[in-house]
Structures are given as C-alpha cells and as structure tokens.
N, C-alpha and C positions, 0 to 999 in steps of 0.2 A: 555191322554191315553198312556199307557206303550207299547212301541214297542217290537218286538220280540228280538231285539238285547239287549235291557235293561233287559228283562226277562232272556235271556241266561246269561248275565253278573251276575245278582243276583243269579241265580242258581249255576253258576260256583264259585262265591265267597263263597256261603254257603257250597258247596261241599268241597272246599279247607279248610275252617275253620273246618268243621266236621272231615276231615281227620287229620288235625293237632291236634285237641282236642283228637281224638281217639288214635293217636300215643302217645301223651304225657301222657295220663292217664293210658294206659295199658302197656306202656313200663316199668314203675316202677314195676308192678306186674310180667311182663315177665322176666325181667333181674335180679330180686332180687334172690340172691343165698340162703340167709338164712334170716329169719325175726328176728327182735329184737336184732341186733348186735351192734347198736349204742346208744341205750337208756340205761340209768341207769348204765353207766360204773363205776360210783363211788362205786357200790356194789362189783366190782372185785378188788378194791384197797387193797393192803396189809396194815397191821397194824403194826406200830413200825419200827424203823430204823434197829434194830438188825435182826429181822426176814427177812426184805427185803434184807439186806446184805447177809444173808445166803441163799437167793433164795427161801424163803418160807419153808425151811426144819427146822421148829422150833417146831415140834410136840413133839419130844423126850425130849426137854429141858424145864423144868418147874421151872426155877429159876428167872423168870422175870415177870413183870406185863403183858407183852404181851402174855404170855402163856394162859391167860384167853381166848383170841380169838382163839388160835390154839389148845389148850388142856385144857379144863376147869377142868379136874381132878387134875391139878397141883396146885390148890388153897390151898390145904392142906399143901403144902410145903413152903408156905410163912412164913418167920420168923419175919417180921415187916410190918407195914402199908405202902402201896405203892399207888402211884397215877400216872396217865399218862394223857397227854393232846394231843388231836389230832387236827390238823389244816386242 
C-alpha cells in the first residue's frame, strides 16, 4: 500500500516535471521576436562575385550574365553566349 509520503513525492515530482515542460515549450513562443528568420537563408544569398563586391547595387549594369538575376531586361544587351556556374 502506498503511504502518504510516497503519494506526496509522486505528486511533487509530477508537478516539477509539468512546470519544466510548460516552461520549455512555451518559452520558445514567448521569446521569439520574429518567426522564420533562420530557415531558408540560402534564398537571401547574392548571385555572382561582381554584384556581391558592389554591395548588391547591380541593377543598373546589364553587361554581365549576373544581370539576369538583378535586372532581367538586360538580356537584350548580351553580345555573345554566356554561362555562369553557382556553387
């Protein structure tokens, strides 16, 4: 038969576990300042070494294959066949 002290210990252990689970599950929701900031960061990466060196200000220049990413209307100014490889 379970004594009162054992019942108290079991209730106390369950209460402590519940409090820890509650704190750890809801602390992420409470302290999150903005959602979705760490997933799919590869979508924010710049394309090409020259546009990266220029700080992303590559919209007005349409003389490189990288202008396809920044300014697709520059395709008409290509004088020859070009290719680019991304890693």
